[in-house]
PDB file of N, CA, C, O and CB in Angstrom:
ATOM      1  N   MET A   1     179.429  14.915 148.662  1.00  0.00           N
ATOM      2  CA  MET A   1     179.398  15.689 149.896  1.00  0.00           C
ATOM      3  C   MET A   1     179.829  17.168 149.411  1.00  0.00           C
ATOM      4  O   MET A   1     180.858  17.378 148.770  1.00  0.00           O
ATOM      5  CB  MET A   1     180.429  15.028 151.080  1.00  0.00           C
ATOM      6  N   SER A   2     179.018  18.048 149.754  1.00  0.00           N
ATOM      7  CA  SER A   2     179.506  19.518 149.545  1.00  0.00           C
ATOM      8  C   SER A   2     179.906  20.196 150.768  1.00  0.00           C
ATOM      9  O   SER A   2     179.595  19.746 151.871  1.00  0.00           O
ATOM     10  CB  SER A   2     178.437  20.382 148.914  1.00  0.00           C
ATOM     11  N   VAL A   3     180.519  21.161 150.630  1.00  0.00           N
ATOM     12  CA  VAL A   3     180.932  21.978 151.713  1.00  0.00           C
ATOM     13  C   VAL A   3     180.690  23.429 151.508  1.00  0.00           C
ATOM     14  O   VAL A   3     181.046  23.925 150.440  1.00  0.00           O
ATOM     15  CB  VAL A   3     182.311  21.762 151.974  1.00  0.00           C
ATOM     16  N   ALA A   4     180.121  24.164 152.420  1.00  0.00           N
ATOM     17  CA  ALA A   4     179.623  25.445 152.297  1.00  0.00           C
ATOM     18  C   ALA A   4     180.530  26.472 152.877  1.00  0.00           C
ATOM     19  O   ALA A   4     181.117  26.073 153.883  1.00  0.00           O
ATOM     20  CB  ALA A   4     178.342  25.515 152.889  1.00  0.00           C
ATOM     21  N   LYS A   5     180.831  27.838 152.460  1.00  0.00           N
ATOM     22  CA  LYS A   5     181.735  28.649 153.311  1.00  0.00           C
ATOM     23  C   LYS A   5     180.891  29.962 153.520  1.00  0.00           C
ATOM     24  O   LYS A   5     179.979  30.166 152.719  1.00  0.00           O
ATOM     25  CB  LYS A   5     183.256  28.929 152.590  1.00  0.00           C
ATOM     26  N   ILE A   6     181.089  30.756 154.402  1.00  0.00           N
ATOM     27  CA  ILE A   6     180.257  31.958 154.661  1.00  0.00           C
ATOM     28  C   ILE A   6     181.296  33.357 154.618  1.00  0.00           C
ATOM     29  O   ILE A   6     182.372  33.274 155.211  1.00  0.00           O
ATOM     30  CB  ILE A   6     179.463  31.749 156.236  1.00  0.00           C
ATOM     31  N   VAL A   7     181.033  34.279 154.099  1.00  0.00           N
ATOM     32  CA  VAL A   7     181.883  35.307 154.189  1.00  0.00           C
ATOM     33  C   VAL A   7     180.952  36.601 154.424  1.00  0.00           C
ATOM     34  O   VAL A   7     179.899  36.746 153.803  1.00  0.00           O
ATOM     35  CB  VAL A   7     182.796  35.357 152.913  1.00  0.00           C
ATOM     36  N   GLU A   8     181.372  37.425 155.266  1.00  0.00           N
ATOM     37  CA  GLU A   8     180.735  38.587 155.945  1.00  0.00           C
ATOM     38  C   GLU A   8     181.183  39.726 155.073  1.00  0.00           C
ATOM     39  O   GLU A   8     182.343  39.897 154.699  1.00  0.00           O
ATOM     40  CB  GLU A   8     181.172  38.777 157.527  1.00  0.00           C
ATOM     41  N   LEU A   9     180.101  40.526 154.770  1.00  0.00           N
ATOM     42  CA  LEU A   9     180.348  42.004 154.165  1.00  0.00           C
ATOM     43  C   LEU A   9     179.341  42.938 154.235  1.00  0.00           C
ATOM     44  O   LEU A   9     178.182  42.624 154.505  1.00  0.00           O
ATOM     45  CB  LEU A   9     180.644  41.993 152.782  1.00  0.00           C
ATOM     46  N   ASN A  10     179.776  44.312 153.962  1.00  0.00           N
ATOM     47  CA  ASN A  10     178.785  45.369 154.399  1.00  0.00           C
ATOM     48  C   ASN A  10     178.514  46.185 152.944  1.00  0.00           C
ATOM     49  O   ASN A  10     179.466  46.390 152.191  1.00  0.00           O
ATOM     50  CB  ASN A  10     179.473  46.437 155.739  1.00  0.00           C
ATOM     51  N   ALA A  11     177.549  46.505 152.700  1.00  0.00           N
ATOM     52  CA  ALA A  11     177.169  47.184 151.528  1.00  0.00           C
ATOM     53  C   ALA A  11     176.244  48.201 151.800  1.00  0.00           C
ATOM     54  O   ALA A  11     175.552  48.126 152.815  1.00  0.00           O
ATOM     55  CB  ALA A  11     176.650  46.328 150.576  1.00  0.00           C
ATOM     56  N   SER A  12     176.130  49.292 150.899  1.00  0.00           N
ATOM     57  CA  SER A  12     175.331  50.495 151.094  1.00  0.00           C
ATOM     58  C   SER A  12     174.708  50.925 149.734  1.00  0.00           C
ATOM     59  O   SER A  12     175.214  50.699 148.635  1.00  0.00           O
ATOM     60  CB  SER A  12     176.217  51.649 151.703  1.00  0.00           C
ATOM     61  N   SER A  13     173.533  51.579 149.965  1.00  0.00           N
ATOM     62  CA  SER A  13     172.758  52.166 148.861  1.00  0.00           C
ATOM     63  C   SER A  13     171.981  53.489 149.453  1.00  0.00           C
ATOM     64  O   SER A  13     171.470  53.497 150.573  1.00  0.00           O
ATOM     65  CB  SER A  13     171.685  51.018 148.246  1.00  0.00           C
ATOM     66  N   LYS A  14     171.964  54.567 148.581  1.00  0.00           N
ATOM     67  CA  LYS A  14     171.256  55.729 148.777  1.00  0.00           C
ATOM     68  C   LYS A  14     169.714  55.241 148.556  1.00  0.00           C
ATOM     69  O   LYS A  14     168.843  55.749 149.262  1.00  0.00           O
ATOM     70  CB  LYS A  14     171.782  56.920 147.762  1.00  0.00           C
ATOM     71  N   THR A  15     169.440  54.457 147.774  1.00  0.00           N
ATOM     72  CA  THR A  15     168.235  54.261 147.431  1.00  0.00           C
ATOM     73  C   THR A  15     167.222  53.325 148.359  1.00  0.00           C
ATOM     74  O   THR A  15     166.119  53.734 148.721  1.00  0.00           O
ATOM     75  CB  THR A  15     168.390  53.802 146.192  1.00  0.00           C
ATOM     76  N   SER A  16     167.691  52.159 148.657  1.00  0.00           N
ATOM     77  CA  SER A  16     166.764  51.371 149.594  1.00  0.00           C
ATOM     78  C   SER A  16     167.746  50.307 150.117  1.00  0.00           C
ATOM     79  O   SER A  16     168.881  50.105 149.685  1.00  0.00           O
ATOM     80  CB  SER A  16     165.367  50.679 148.819  1.00  0.00           C
ATOM     81  N   MET A  17     167.079  49.618 151.185  1.00  0.00           N
ATOM     82  CA  MET A  17     167.515  48.315 151.899  1.00  0.00           C
ATOM     83  C   MET A  17     167.915  47.192 150.862  1.00  0.00           C
ATOM     84  O   MET A  17     169.015  46.640 150.891  1.00  0.00           O
ATOM     85  CB  MET A  17     166.291  47.752 152.846  1.00  0.00           C
ATOM     86  N   GLU A  18     166.967  46.913 149.981  1.00  0.00           N
ATOM     87  CA  GLU A  18     166.925  45.825 148.866  1.00  0.00           C
ATOM     88  C   GLU A  18     168.079  46.222 148.021  1.00  0.00           C
ATOM     89  O   GLU A  18     168.891  45.351 147.709  1.00  0.00           O
ATOM     90  CB  GLU A  18     165.483  45.762 147.967  1.00  0.00           C
ATOM     91  N   ASP A  19     168.254  47.576 147.574  1.00  0.00           N
ATOM     92  CA  ASP A  19     169.275  47.783 146.556  1.00  0.00           C
ATOM     93  C   ASP A  19     170.488  47.563 147.254  1.00  0.00           C
ATOM     94  O   ASP A  19     171.433  47.208 146.549  1.00  0.00           O
ATOM     95  CB  ASP A  19     169.245  49.154 145.877  1.00  0.00           C
ATOM     96  N   ALA A  20     170.688  47.687 148.460  1.00  0.00           N
ATOM     97  CA  ALA A  20     172.180  47.554 149.135  1.00  0.00           C
ATOM     98  C   ALA A  20     172.361  46.194 149.099  1.00  0.00           C
ATOM     99  O   ALA A  20     173.512  45.812 148.890  1.00  0.00           O
ATOM    100  CB  ALA A  20     172.392  48.111 150.707  1.00  0.00           C
ATOM    101  N   VAL A  21     171.410  45.285 149.268  1.00  0.00           N
ATOM    102  CA  VAL A  21     171.610  43.900 149.364  1.00  0.00           C
ATOM    103  C   VAL A  21     172.164  43.252 148.068  1.00  0.00           C
ATOM    104  O   VAL A  21     173.107  42.462 148.020  1.00  0.00           O
ATOM    105  CB  VAL A  21     170.341  43.281 149.746  1.00  0.00           C
ATOM    106  N   LYS A  22     171.238  43.833 146.756  1.00  0.00           N
ATOM    107  CA  LYS A  22     171.647  43.434 145.635  1.00  0.00           C
ATOM    108  C   LYS A  22     172.895  44.024 145.238  1.00  0.00           C
ATOM    109  O   LYS A  22     173.502  43.362 144.396  1.00  0.00           O
ATOM    110  CB  LYS A  22     170.726  43.608 144.781  1.00  0.00           C
ATOM    111  N   THR A  23     173.508  45.215 145.658  1.00  0.00           N
ATOM    112  CA  THR A  23     174.715  45.725 145.247  1.00  0.00           C
ATOM    113  C   THR A  23     175.768  44.826 145.820  1.00  0.00           C
ATOM    114  O   THR A  23     176.723  44.513 145.110  1.00  0.00           O
ATOM    115  CB  THR A  23     174.876  47.156 145.648  1.00  0.00           C
ATOM    116  N   GLY A  24     175.657  44.341 147.179  1.00  0.00           N
ATOM    117  CA  GLY A  24     176.414  43.542 147.812  1.00  0.00           C
ATOM    118  C   GLY A  24     176.659  42.174 147.272  1.00  0.00           C
ATOM    119  O   GLY A  24     177.743  41.590 147.277  1.00  0.00           O
ATOM    120  N   LEU A  25     175.385  41.677 146.749  1.00  0.00           N
ATOM    121  CA  LEU A  25     175.637  40.388 146.217  1.00  0.00           C
ATOM    122  C   LEU A  25     176.447  40.537 144.770  1.00  0.00           C
ATOM    123  O   LEU A  25     177.481  39.940 144.470  1.00  0.00           O
ATOM    124  CB  LEU A  25     174.209  39.613 146.067  1.00  0.00           C
ATOM    125  N   LYS A  26     175.767  41.413 144.016  1.00  0.00           N
ATOM    126  CA  LYS A  26     176.670  41.645 142.688  1.00  0.00           C
ATOM    127  C   LYS A  26     178.008  42.059 142.830  1.00  0.00           C
ATOM    128  O   LYS A  26     178.715  41.805 141.854  1.00  0.00           O
ATOM    129  CB  LYS A  26     176.120  42.663 141.821  1.00  0.00           C
ATOM    130  N   LYS A  27     178.552  42.629 143.780  1.00  0.00           N
ATOM    131  CA  LYS A  27     179.853  42.800 144.253  1.00  0.00           C
ATOM    132  C   LYS A  27     180.708  41.606 144.580  1.00  0.00           C
ATOM    133  O   LYS A  27     181.850  41.508 144.133  1.00  0.00           O
ATOM    134  CB  LYS A  27     179.768  43.555 145.336  1.00  0.00           C
ATOM    135  N   ALA A  28     180.160  40.693 145.360  1.00  0.00           N
ATOM    136  CA  ALA A  28     180.457  39.433 146.007  1.00  0.00           C
ATOM    137  C   ALA A  28     180.590  38.456 144.646  1.00  0.00           C
ATOM    138  O   ALA A  28     181.635  37.868 144.368  1.00  0.00           O
ATOM    139  CB  ALA A  28     179.186  38.959 147.183  1.00  0.00           C
ATOM    140  N   GLY A  29     179.731  38.400 144.083  1.00  0.00           N
ATOM    141  CA  GLY A  29     179.529  37.665 142.802  1.00  0.00           C
ATOM    142  C   GLY A  29     180.692  37.670 141.695  1.00  0.00           C
ATOM    143  O   GLY A  29     180.851  36.772 140.868  1.00  0.00           O
ATOM    144  N   GLU A  30     181.522  38.887 141.817  1.00  0.00           N
ATOM    145  CA  GLU A  30     182.388  39.191 140.930  1.00  0.00           C
ATOM    146  C   GLU A  30     183.796  38.186 141.162  1.00  0.00           C
ATOM    147  O   GLU A  30     184.536  37.841 140.241  1.00  0.00           O
ATOM    148  CB  GLU A  30     182.597  40.753 141.057  1.00  0.00           C
ATOM    149  N   THR A  31     183.938  37.884 142.320  1.00  0.00           N
ATOM    150  CA  THR A  31     184.968  36.933 142.782  1.00  0.00           C
ATOM    151  C   THR A  31     184.608  35.683 143.546  1.00  0.00           C
ATOM    152  O   THR A  31     185.513  34.888 143.801  1.00  0.00           O
ATOM    153  CB  THR A  31     185.835  37.624 143.579  1.00  0.00           C
ATOM    154  N   ILE A  32     183.184  35.394 143.997  1.00  0.00           N
ATOM    155  CA  ILE A  32     182.785  34.424 144.625  1.00  0.00           C
ATOM    156  C   ILE A  32     181.836  33.742 143.551  1.00  0.00           C
ATOM    157  O   ILE A  32     180.976  34.392 142.955  1.00  0.00           O
ATOM    158  CB  ILE A  32     182.215  34.838 145.940  1.00  0.00           C
ATOM    159  N   LYS A  33     182.038  32.477 143.359  1.00  0.00           N
ATOM    160  CA  LYS A  33     181.319  31.534 142.556  1.00  0.00           C
ATOM    161  C   LYS A  33     180.204  30.645 143.603  1.00  0.00           C
ATOM    162  O   LYS A  33     180.317  30.502 144.820  1.00  0.00           O
ATOM    163  CB  LYS A  33     182.504  30.520 141.774  1.00  0.00           C
ATOM    164  N   ASN A  34     179.213  30.161 142.791  1.00  0.00           N
ATOM    165  CA  ASN A  34     178.256  29.157 143.617  1.00  0.00           C
ATOM    166  C   ASN A  34     177.579  29.796 144.981  1.00  0.00           C
ATOM    167  O   ASN A  34     177.414  29.246 146.069  1.00  0.00           O
ATOM    168  CB  ASN A  34     179.185  27.808 144.102  1.00  0.00           C
ATOM    169  N   ILE A  35     177.253  31.090 144.583  1.00  0.00           N
ATOM    170  CA  ILE A  35     176.442  31.764 145.976  1.00  0.00           C
ATOM    171  C   ILE A  35     175.239  30.995 145.910  1.00  0.00           C
ATOM    172  O   ILE A  35     174.595  30.756 144.889  1.00  0.00           O
ATOM    173  CB  ILE A  35     176.032  33.570 145.966  1.00  0.00           C
ATOM    174  N   LYS A  36     174.972  30.606 147.135  1.00  0.00           N
ATOM    175  CA  LYS A  36     173.731  29.901 147.421  1.00  0.00           C
ATOM    176  C   LYS A  36     172.509  30.878 148.239  1.00  0.00           C
ATOM    177  O   LYS A  36     171.314  30.731 147.983  1.00  0.00           O
ATOM    178  CB  LYS A  36     174.187  28.585 148.350  1.00  0.00           C
ATOM    179  N   GLY A  37     172.938  31.728 149.094  1.00  0.00           N
ATOM    180  CA  GLY A  37     172.219  32.655 149.795  1.00  0.00           C
ATOM    181  C   GLY A  37     172.881  33.674 150.618  1.00  0.00           C
ATOM    182  O   GLY A  37     174.095  33.648 150.818  1.00  0.00           O
ATOM    183  N   ALA A  38     172.082  34.591 151.107  1.00  0.00           N
ATOM    184  CA  ALA A  38     172.730  35.481 151.986  1.00  0.00           C
ATOM    185  C   ALA A  38     171.826  35.860 153.258  1.00  0.00           C
ATOM    186  O   ALA A  38     170.631  36.068 153.052  1.00  0.00           O
ATOM    187  CB  ALA A  38     173.121  36.724 151.185  1.00  0.00           C
ATOM    188  N   TRP A  39     172.193  35.933 154.197  1.00  0.00           N
ATOM    189  CA  TRP A  39     171.601  36.333 155.399  1.00  0.00           C
ATOM    190  C   TRP A  39     171.721  37.862 155.822  1.00  0.00           C
ATOM    191  O   TRP A  39     172.874  38.216 156.068  1.00  0.00           O
ATOM    192  CB  TRP A  39     172.172  35.503 156.408  1.00  0.00           C
ATOM    193  N   VAL A  40     170.805  38.758 155.941  1.00  0.00           N
ATOM    194  CA  VAL A  40     170.986  39.870 156.091  1.00  0.00           C
ATOM    195  C   VAL A  40     170.919  40.059 157.849  1.00  0.00           C
ATOM    196  O   VAL A  40     169.906  40.038 158.549  1.00  0.00           O
ATOM    197  CB  VAL A  40     170.003  40.591 155.163  1.00  0.00           C
ATOM    198  N   ASN A  41     172.415  40.254 158.302  1.00  0.00           N
ATOM    199  CA  ASN A  41     172.495  40.151 159.564  1.00  0.00           C
ATOM    200  C   ASN A  41     172.225  41.312 160.387  1.00  0.00           C
ATOM    201  O   ASN A  41     171.958  41.200 161.584  1.00  0.00           O
ATOM    202  CB  ASN A  41     173.589  39.701 159.798  1.00  0.00           C
ATOM    203  N   GLU A  42     172.292  42.522 159.732  1.00  0.00           N
ATOM    204  CA  GLU A  42     172.321  43.820 160.253  1.00  0.00           C
ATOM    205  C   GLU A  42     171.769  44.863 159.276  1.00  0.00           C
ATOM    206  O   GLU A  42     172.122  44.823 158.097  1.00  0.00           O
ATOM    207  CB  GLU A  42     173.691  44.145 160.641  1.00  0.00           C
ATOM    208  N   ILE A  43     170.811  45.911 159.776  1.00  0.00           N
ATOM    209  CA  ILE A  43     170.454  46.928 158.845  1.00  0.00           C
ATOM    210  C   ILE A  43     170.623  48.315 159.654  1.00  0.00           C
ATOM    211  O   ILE A  43     170.193  48.436 160.802  1.00  0.00           O
ATOM    212  CB  ILE A  43     168.928  46.679 158.268  1.00  0.00           C
ATOM    213  N   LYS A  44     171.238  49.279 159.010  1.00  0.00           N
ATOM    214  CA  LYS A  44     171.571  50.528 159.550  1.00  0.00           C
ATOM    215  C   LYS A  44     171.131  51.565 158.828  1.00  0.00           C
ATOM    216  O   LYS A  44     170.468  51.243 157.843  1.00  0.00           O
ATOM    217  CB  LYS A  44     172.850  50.674 159.727  1.00  0.00           C
ATOM    218  N   VAL A  45     171.299  52.762 159.016  1.00  0.00           N
ATOM    219  CA  VAL A  45     170.627  53.820 158.235  1.00  0.00           C
ATOM    220  C   VAL A  45     171.699  54.976 158.625  1.00  0.00           C
ATOM    221  O   VAL A  45     172.357  54.958 159.666  1.00  0.00           O
ATOM    222  CB  VAL A  45     168.900  54.131 158.694  1.00  0.00           C
ATOM    223  N   VAL A  46     171.765  55.868 157.741  1.00  0.00           N
ATOM    224  CA  VAL A  46     172.563  57.051 157.983  1.00  0.00           C
ATOM    225  C   VAL A  46     171.415  58.133 157.639  1.00  0.00           C
ATOM    226  O   VAL A  46     170.640  57.946 156.701  1.00  0.00           O
ATOM    227  CB  VAL A  46     174.028  57.140 157.012  1.00  0.00           C
ATOM    228  N   THR A  47     171.360  59.246 158.441  1.00  0.00           N
ATOM    229  CA  THR A  47     170.296  60.310 158.429  1.00  0.00           C
ATOM    230  C   THR A  47     170.981  61.524 158.086  1.00  0.00           C
ATOM    231  O   THR A  47     172.174  61.703 158.333  1.00  0.00           O
ATOM    232  CB  THR A  47     169.524  60.475 159.786  1.00  0.00           C
ATOM    233  N   ASP A  48     170.173  62.432 157.470  1.00  0.00           N
ATOM    234  CA  ASP A  48     170.613  63.768 157.182  1.00  0.00           C
ATOM    235  C   ASP A  48     170.108  64.507 158.638  1.00  0.00           C
ATOM    236  O   ASP A  48     169.566  63.915 159.572  1.00  0.00           O
ATOM    237  CB  ASP A  48     169.879  64.416 155.647  1.00  0.00           C
ATOM    238  N   ASP A  49     170.425  65.922 158.577  1.00  0.00           N
ATOM    239  CA  ASP A  49     169.871  66.568 159.675  1.00  0.00           C
ATOM    240  C   ASP A  49     168.654  66.700 160.123  1.00  0.00           C
ATOM    241  O   ASP A  49     168.483  67.100 161.275  1.00  0.00           O
ATOM    242  CB  ASP A  49     170.129  67.498 159.640  1.00  0.00           C
ATOM    243  N   SER A  50     167.582  66.390 159.297  1.00  0.00           N
ATOM    244  CA  SER A  50     166.173  66.330 159.495  1.00  0.00           C
ATOM    245  C   SER A  50     165.746  64.918 159.884  1.00  0.00           C
ATOM    246  O   SER A  50     164.559  64.618 160.014  1.00  0.00           O
ATOM    247  CB  SER A  50     165.454  66.790 158.252  1.00  0.00           C
ATOM    248  N   GLY A  51     166.626  64.169 160.042  1.00  0.00           N
ATOM    249  CA  GLY A  51     166.128  62.710 160.272  1.00  0.00           C
ATOM    250  C   GLY A  51     165.733  61.784 159.217  1.00  0.00           C
ATOM    251  O   GLY A  51     165.314  60.654 159.469  1.00  0.00           O
ATOM    252  N   ASN A  52     165.878  62.312 157.883  1.00  0.00           N
ATOM    253  CA  ASN A  52     165.613  61.495 156.546  1.00  0.00           C
ATOM    254  C   ASN A  52     166.580  60.417 156.344  1.00  0.00           C
ATOM    255  O   ASN A  52     167.747  60.501 156.725  1.00  0.00           O
ATOM    256  CB  ASN A  52     165.684  62.398 155.270  1.00  0.00           C
ATOM    257  N   VAL A  53     166.158  59.550 155.829  1.00  0.00           N
ATOM    258  CA  VAL A  53     167.105  58.425 155.637  1.00  0.00           C
ATOM    259  C   VAL A  53     168.262  58.770 154.293  1.00  0.00           C
ATOM    260  O   VAL A  53     167.884  58.845 153.124  1.00  0.00           O
ATOM    261  CB  VAL A  53     166.098  56.988 155.304  1.00  0.00           C
ATOM    262  N   ALA A  54     169.296  58.904 154.602  1.00  0.00           N
ATOM    263  CA  ALA A  54     170.144  59.383 153.618  1.00  0.00           C
ATOM    264  C   ALA A  54     170.974  58.306 152.824  1.00  0.00           C
ATOM    265  O   ALA A  54     171.396  58.459 151.677  1.00  0.00           O
ATOM    266  CB  ALA A  54     171.016  60.320 154.252  1.00  0.00           C
ATOM    267  N   GLU A  55     171.133  57.252 153.573  1.00  0.00           N
ATOM    268  CA  GLU A  55     171.834  56.025 153.010  1.00  0.00           C
ATOM    269  C   GLU A  55     171.416  54.660 153.971  1.00  0.00           C
ATOM    270  O   GLU A  55     171.339  54.729 155.198  1.00  0.00           O
ATOM    271  CB  GLU A  55     173.593  56.322 153.027  1.00  0.00           C
ATOM    272  N   TRP A  56     171.182  53.504 153.241  1.00  0.00           N
ATOM    273  CA  TRP A  56     170.921  52.396 153.709  1.00  0.00           C
ATOM    274  C   TRP A  56     172.170  51.654 153.815  1.00  0.00           C
ATOM    275  O   TRP A  56     173.033  51.765 152.945  1.00  0.00           O
ATOM    276  CB  TRP A  56     169.963  51.812 152.998  1.00  0.00           C
ATOM    277  N   ARG A  57     172.337  50.780 155.001  1.00  0.00           N
ATOM    278  CA  ARG A  57     173.657  50.073 155.119  1.00  0.00           C
ATOM    279  C   ARG A  57     173.318  48.753 155.444  1.00  0.00           C
ATOM    280  O   ARG A  57     172.421  48.739 156.287  1.00  0.00           O
ATOM    281  CB  ARG A  57     174.633  50.658 156.164  1.00  0.00           C
ATOM    282  N   VAL A  58     173.740  47.494 155.055  1.00  0.00           N
ATOM    283  CA  VAL A  58     173.539  46.119 155.390  1.00  0.00           C
ATOM    284  C   VAL A  58     174.669  45.385 155.597  1.00  0.00           C
ATOM    285  O   VAL A  58     175.631  45.502 154.838  1.00  0.00           O
ATOM    286  CB  VAL A  58     172.836  45.491 154.477  1.00  0.00           C
ATOM    287  N   ASN A  59     174.674  44.590 156.595  1.00  0.00           N
ATOM    288  CA  ASN A  59     175.940  43.464 156.872  1.00  0.00           C
ATOM    289  C   ASN A  59     175.064  42.205 156.369  1.00  0.00           C
ATOM    290  O   ASN A  59     173.954  41.872 156.782  1.00  0.00           O
ATOM    291  CB  ASN A  59     176.599  43.276 158.806  1.00  0.00           C
ATOM    292  N   LEU A  60     175.873  41.573 155.339  1.00  0.00           N
ATOM    293  CA  LEU A  60     175.586  40.187 155.030  1.00  0.00           C
ATOM    294  C   LEU A  60     176.592  39.282 155.118  1.00  0.00           C
ATOM    295  O   LEU A  60     177.798  39.424 154.918  1.00  0.00           O
ATOM    296  CB  LEU A  60     175.114  40.056 153.842  1.00  0.00           C
ATOM    297  N   ARG A  61     175.805  38.113 155.517  1.00  0.00           N
ATOM    298  CA  ARG A  61     176.615  36.787 155.443  1.00  0.00           C
ATOM    299  C   ARG A  61     176.412  36.005 154.108  1.00  0.00           C
ATOM    300  O   ARG A  61     175.294  35.508 153.972  1.00  0.00           O
ATOM    301  CB  ARG A  61     176.187  35.818 156.649  1.00  0.00           C
ATOM    302  N   VAL A  62     177.067  35.867 153.375  1.00  0.00           N
ATOM    303  CA  VAL A  62     176.853  35.232 152.013  1.00  0.00           C
ATOM    304  C   VAL A  62     177.527  33.807 151.977  1.00  0.00           C
ATOM    305  O   VAL A  62     178.747  33.657 152.034  1.00  0.00           O
ATOM    306  CB  VAL A  62     177.485  36.180 150.831  1.00  0.00           C
ATOM    307  N   THR A  63     176.570  32.720 151.871  1.00  0.00           N
ATOM    308  CA  THR A  63     176.938  31.351 151.591  1.00  0.00           C
ATOM    309  C   THR A  63     177.050  30.881 150.414  1.00  0.00           C
ATOM    310  O   THR A  63     176.159  30.949 149.567  1.00  0.00           O
ATOM    311  CB  THR A  63     176.225  30.592 152.079  1.00  0.00           C
ATOM    312  N   PHE A  64     178.289  30.298 150.233  1.00  0.00           N
ATOM    313  CA  PHE A  64     178.677  29.598 148.803  1.00  0.00           C
ATOM    314  C   PHE A  64     178.901  28.324 148.895  1.00  0.00           C
ATOM    315  O   PHE A  64     178.895  28.008 150.085  1.00  0.00           O
ATOM    316  CB  PHE A  64     179.876  30.096 148.138  1.00  0.00           C
ATOM    317  N   VAL A  65     179.110  27.378 148.162  1.00  0.00           N
ATOM    318  CA  VAL A  65     179.381  26.064 148.013  1.00  0.00           C
ATOM    319  C   VAL A  65     181.188  26.013 147.413  1.00  0.00           C
ATOM    320  O   VAL A  65     181.592  26.638 146.433  1.00  0.00           O
ATOM    321  CB  VAL A  65     178.103  25.406 146.878  1.00  0.00           C
ATOM    322  N   VAL A  66     181.864  25.297 148.115  1.00  0.00           N
ATOM    323  CA  VAL A  66     183.131  25.157 147.835  1.00  0.00           C
ATOM    324  C   VAL A  66     183.298  23.805 147.201  1.00  0.00           C
ATOM    325  O   VAL A  66     182.936  22.764 147.749  1.00  0.00           O
ATOM    326  CB  VAL A  66     183.928  25.367 149.002  1.00  0.00           C
ATOM    327  N   SER A  67     183.843  23.870 146.064  1.00  0.00           N
ATOM    328  CA  SER A  67     184.208  22.679 145.136  1.00  0.00           C
ATOM    329  C   SER A  67     185.204  21.701 145.733  1.00  0.00           C
ATOM    330  O   SER A  67     185.567  20.718 145.087  1.00  0.00           O
ATOM    331  CB  SER A  67     184.820  23.197 143.802  1.00  0.00           C
TER     332      SER A  67
END
């Protein structure tokens, strides 16, 4: 029998939403082992004065198996 745990984290990127997700998972992987997936719970953007996207922000729920 295995047990899964979920942690919630926020990550950002100036490039893209996908890059923000990858950045968050890479950072989480430094301390969390057995990551099995992630749910993008929320997506936000920061804009400049012209309305252009300056930064992508994601809220992730990362699932991993606990031994």
